[in-house]
N, C-alpha and C positions, 0 to 999 in steps of 0.2 A: 566613344560612340558607339551608340545602341547596336546588336546586332540587326535589326529591321534595317536601320540607315546603310547599315555597310552591306548590307544585300542588296537595295536597292542599288546604290552606288554599281556596285558590281555589274547588276544587271546592263545599266546604263553605258558601262564599257564595253560590255560582253553584244550588247546592240548596235554600238558605237562601228566595232571592229568586225562585227557581218555587214554592216553596210558599207564598209570602208573596203573590206575582202570583194563584195561585189563590181563595188565600184572600179578596183583595179583591175580585175577582168575583162571590162568593156573598155572599147577602144573609139571613139567619133574619129568618123572619118567626113571633110569638110572636104567639097568637092568645088574648086572655083573656076575652073573649064573644062568644057567639054565641046568636043567635036570633031568630027573625022577620024572617030576613033581614039583621038588622042583623049586622055583626061588627066585632069591637074589639080592638085590639092594638098591638106595636110591630114595627117593623122595627130591624135593628141590619146594620152593615157594617162591616166591620176599618179601612178607611181613614177611616171619616167618626168611628170611637172613640165615637158616642153617638146613642143612640136616635131613633127620630121614632115619637110616637103616631098611629094613626090611628083613627076611631069609624064607618068605612064603606068599603066596597069603592073608590067611589071615591078616597077620600084613602088606601088601598093603593096603587093604582094609580098617582097620583098618587105617593106615594112613592117609589114605586120608580123611576118615571122619572127625577126628580129626584137619586137616586142613581148613575141610568145617566150622567146629564147631567154630573154631578160629580167621577166617577174614569173620564170619558171612555170609558166601554165596556161594552158593545157600541157601536162606531158606528151611527148611525143613518143607514138606508136614504134617508129622505126626512125631511122637514122637515114641519113640522104646519100645519095651515091655520085659520086664524084669523079671526072676522068684527071690521070694524074694526085700529084699527093697533097695539088690544097683544097684545104676544106671549103665545104660550100657555105657561101654569104660572107666572107670574110670581108671582099671590097664593100659591101653592102653594110656591112655591117658598121665599119670605118665610116664610110659616107652618110650613115645614119647617125653615130654618133656626130660627126661632125657641124652635121644639119639642127640634131638638137641642141648644143652649144650656143647655137645662133637663133633661135626662133623659141624662145622664153614666152611662157603661157601668162598672158596678161588677164586674160577673159574667162571666166569661171568654166562659162560654156559655150565655147567657140563654135562660129555656125560657117558653112561655105556659105558661097557668093550663090552660089547655083544648086545646092542641096548640100543636106547633113545626114549622114545615116550613124548610129549604134550600132557595133558589131562584138558580138558576145561570141566567139570560138569557146565550145564545151569541149571538142576532143580532136584531138589532131592524130586520126588512125587513117591506116592505109595511106599513106603518103599525103594525105589532103588533110581538111577543116570541115566540120559539122558545127553547127549552131545556130545561132539564129541573128537577124537584121532587123534593125526597125529604123523606117524612112521618116525621118523626125518632123520633116512638113506638114506630113498627110496623119503621122502618128502609125502608120502600117506596119505589122510586123511579117516578117515571113520566115521559115526554117530552109536551111540550106544543108547539103549532106556534100559538097564539096566548095574547094574555092570557084571553081569554075560554075558553080553555079550563082556562088556568092557575085561576081562579076556580073553574070547575068541578069541576076536581082537587081542588081546598081545600073545597068544598061537600059533593063525594061522599064525603070524610073526616070531615065536619062528621057528617053522616047517617050513616055507618056506627060512627061512636064515641058518637053520641045523645049531639051536642054541645047 
């Protein structure tokens, strides 16, 4: 092959890996049910190729945290403190792995029955998350500075849509 063709192929591969890496860092949150403080749905991440079911906000946060640990991004700036000798999230990790084995992704862009959000956490500092969330149906993007703020943004979208 000529050097110019090799260079073009190399550039295409680099672009592909950059796009792939960016996609891996995003988590699709599909909300299927919402009411009386209950939140139910699924999370998807390209690296895992399987969905994880959640039935409340705590499971949603645990699911997202487990994805971050699995893909090793973003790196946590602190370690979680726990009571006793049990490490944080072991039960949630086992539950996530079991659910992931059951819920294979068949659709490349799954959506929630009520709403769909694309969450990209860029930093895990001060024992919380910082990043951006896109409300897919409205194509609105908001920045968040903590996991609580992310939950409040999702909750405000539910209120606006009368979910």
